[in-house]
N, C-alpha and C positions, 0 to 999 in steps of 0.2 A: 524576411524574404517576401517579395510581392511579385506575382506573375499574372499575366493574362493567358487564359487557357487557349492553346491553338486548336485549330480544327482537327488536327491529327489525334488529339487526346479526348475529343468530345465523346461522351458516353462511358468513359472509364470511371472506375471507383475512385473517390477522392483519396483514400488511403494509398492506393497504388500510385496515383499521380504525385502525391507528396513524397512518397518513398523514392520515386524516380528522380524528382527534382532536387531532393536534399541528400540522397544517399543513406538515409535512415532506414532501419529495418521496419517491417510492417508493425512489429510489436511496439517499437518506439513511436511510430505514427499514431497507433491506437491510443497510446498514453497521451500524446499531444492533443488528440481529439477529446479525450476524457477531461482534460484540464482547460478546454476552451481555447487552445492555442492555434487552432486551424479555423480560419474565417473565410467564408465563401460569399461573395457579393455583400459584404458588410455584416453578415450574420454568422455566429459561431456554428460550426458543423457539429451535429449531435450524434451522427452515426457514421462510422467509417465506410459504410456501403453506399453512401450518397453518390450519385453520378454527376459528373461535371459536364458543362456544355461549352460549345465554342464561344469565346469571348468572355467567359466568367472571370471575375476578379478574385484571385486566390491570395490570401495572406497567411503566412505561417511564422509563428514565433519559434525560430530554430534555436535550440540550446547552444550556448557559446562553444562548448566543447562536447564532441560526441565520440565516444569510444565504443566501437562495436566489434572488437576483436574477440575471437573465441576464448572462452575461459580455459585455463590450464590447471592441471592437477598440482596441488601443493600439500604434500603429506604432513607437513608440520602444523597445518591448521586443524585444531581440534573442534569438531562439531558434535555437540551432544545429541545423539539419536535416541529417541524414546520408543520408536517402533520401526520395524523394517520387514518387508516381505518382497516377493518378486515384482510387485507392482508399484508400491509406494514407500516413501521414507517420511516419517514424522520427526521433525527437529524441534528441540527446545532452544531457540536461538538466544545466545547471550546478547546483551544490549549493545556491546561494542562491535559486534560482527556485522559487516555489510553483506547483504544477501548475494549480490552478483557484481561483476566488474562494471565500472562506469566512470564518469568524469571524476578524476582525483582518486579513484580506488581501483587501480588496475590489478593489484594483487592483494592477498590476504582476505579473500572473501569466503563466504559460506560454501558457494558452489565449488570453489577450488579445493576446499577440504573434502567435500563429498566426492568429487571426481577421483581423488586419490584412493578412496575406499570403494567407490562404486563406479568404475570406468565406463560401464554401460550407459551411464547418464549422457555421455557425449553426443549420442545420436538422437536425443529427445528434445523437442521444442526448439528454441532459438540457441544458436551456438554460443553466444555470450552469456546466456542464462539457462543452461541445460536443466531441464526438468522443472523449472520454476513456474508455478502457476499463479502464485500471489506472493506478496512481499511484506516485510515489516521494516519500518524505518530504522536506520541506525539510531540507537538510543531507546528503542522499544525492544523488550525481551518477549520471549514466549513461543507459542506453537505455530508452525506452518507445515504444510505438506508439500512434498516434492515428488514428481512422477518419475518412475523408473523405466516406463515404456511409453511409446507414442500413443498407444491405445489408452493407457491410464491418463496421460497428459490431456488428450482430447476429452475424456470423460470428466475430468476435474474442471477443465476450462468451461465445459458446458454446464456443470453444476454451479459454478460461480456465476455464470451468466443468468441462470434461472433462480439464483439466490437460495439454492438448497444447501449450500455449505454454511454451517453455523459457526460464527466467530464471535466469541465473547471475551471482553477485555475487562481488567480491573484498572480503574483510574482514580487517583486522588485529586480532588479539585478544590479550588479556593471557594469558600462559602458553601451554601447548600441549595441545590436547585429546588424550586417550587413550581409545580407539584413534585412529590418525591419519585414519581414515575412519569415518563413521558416519551415523546418522540420529537426529535429535532428533524424537521423536514425542510431543508433549504439547499438549493443548488450550489455547487462549489466549482469555481474556476480559478485560473491563475490570477494573482493580484496584478493589477495594472501599475501599481506603484512600485512593487518589488517582485520581479518574476521568479524569485526563489521561494516565495510564499504563496499559499493558496488562500482563498477568501470566499465568503458567501457572496454570490454574484447572480444577478438575474439572468445573465447570459451563460452561466455555468451548467454543468451536468447535474441531473437529478441525484440527490444524496439524502439518505435517511439513516438516522442513528437512534436506536432505542436506549434508554437509560433507566436505571433503578438505583435509588439510594440504599446502600447496604448498612452504612454506619455514619453517624454524625460526630463531629469533634468540635470542642470549643477552646481547648488550651493545647499549646500556646497560640494556636491560630484557629479561626473558624474554617473548617474544611469538611469534606464528605468523601467517603469511599463509594464509588459507583461501580456497578456492573453495566457495561455498554455492549450492545449487540449491533453489529453492522448489518444493514439490509442492502447496502451498496458498498463498493470498495474504492472510493475516491482517494487520491493522494492526501495524506494528513487529515482524513475525514473526521475522526473523533476529536482531534486537537482543535480543528477549525470550528466544528459545531459547538463544542463546549465553551470555547472562547467567545463565540457569537452570542451565547445566552448568558454571558457574564461570569462563567465559572471555568476559567482556564485550568489546564492540567498543571498541578504543582511541579515546579522545576523545569517547565518547558520555556526555554529562552526565546523561541521564535514567535510564540503566541501569548506573550505577556504573563507567563506562569512562573518565571524565575524571579524570586524576590528576596532581597537581603534579610527581611524579617524572619525567613524560615529557609535557610540554605539546605539543599539536598544534593546528593551525588549525581543525580540525573533526573530526567522527568519521570514521573510516576505513572507509567503506562505499561501494562503487561498483558500479553495475549494468553488468557487463562484457560480457555476451553476451545476445542475444535471438534467438529463433527461433520461427517460427509458419508455418502454412499460409496462403499468400496468398489473401485472400478471393475473388478473381476466378479466378486461374489454378489454385488448389489446390496449386501447387508449394511445396515447403518453402523458405523464405528465412531467412537468418541474418545477424546483424550483430554486430560487435565494436567496443567503445570502449576504447581504452587508458586506463591510469590518468591522471587529470589531473596537472598539474605539482605542485600542492600536496601530493597524496598520494604522488607519486613521491619528492618531497623528504623526506617522513617516512620512507619505506622506505629511502632512501639513508643515513639516520642509524643504521641497524641493521646489526649484523653477527652 
């Protein structure tokens, strides 16, 4: 979509303008901005709060299909809950479960299962993703936190913004990074060749991933088990960053990690640890989820 900003919209925030022109929610627009899909006067917008001017040239890569219908409760969806109180729910998401409704996934989502058990979620955050403050890709298992109240939602969103939420992942990668500890500091945006993929891009959003080699393997493949910590939360961030340094996640078909020489049931990426300040008590709380059986079985094949 390409539009010239009329005088009537001069001075408005770019996220509000894009939402008005496309029918997307503000949350969807924020995600588009994060992936470099909103371009103003030839340059990707880096903040949703940027103001537009009369005559500005606005380009938006609008997703082909947008589903923004409110999530509905589905009691048959089993969601493993590891902690719950009046303010938050911590989930250990199975790899096959999609977090919230979207294109191609109208039903069978994590939030649908949670709504059946916690109907108060319906009034928190965005209607199509109630209570959701961060996500895990389909194919990635592990921990994420869901807000049960609007106050908790706003607190957790603010903590994510200030990077005080700690998210650590376990990833098995091809080869072994050198040095064994480091930071991948490279902006990420939507790939111009394939809009379903992300890529390191000079015009992308700031992205930082810390990694540490926990274990090395040489048979039957050369691989390493890494602990990765997100300092930012871009789409596919760990997968893109590790592929960019030549160490794709084992079993990841999108970023060159699925190989016939070592077949796996899925990509080896698991959200292992989660810590944040409790929205009500302000005390630091932390959670750990061990490797699921399918990933542990992959690890057991290596020496």
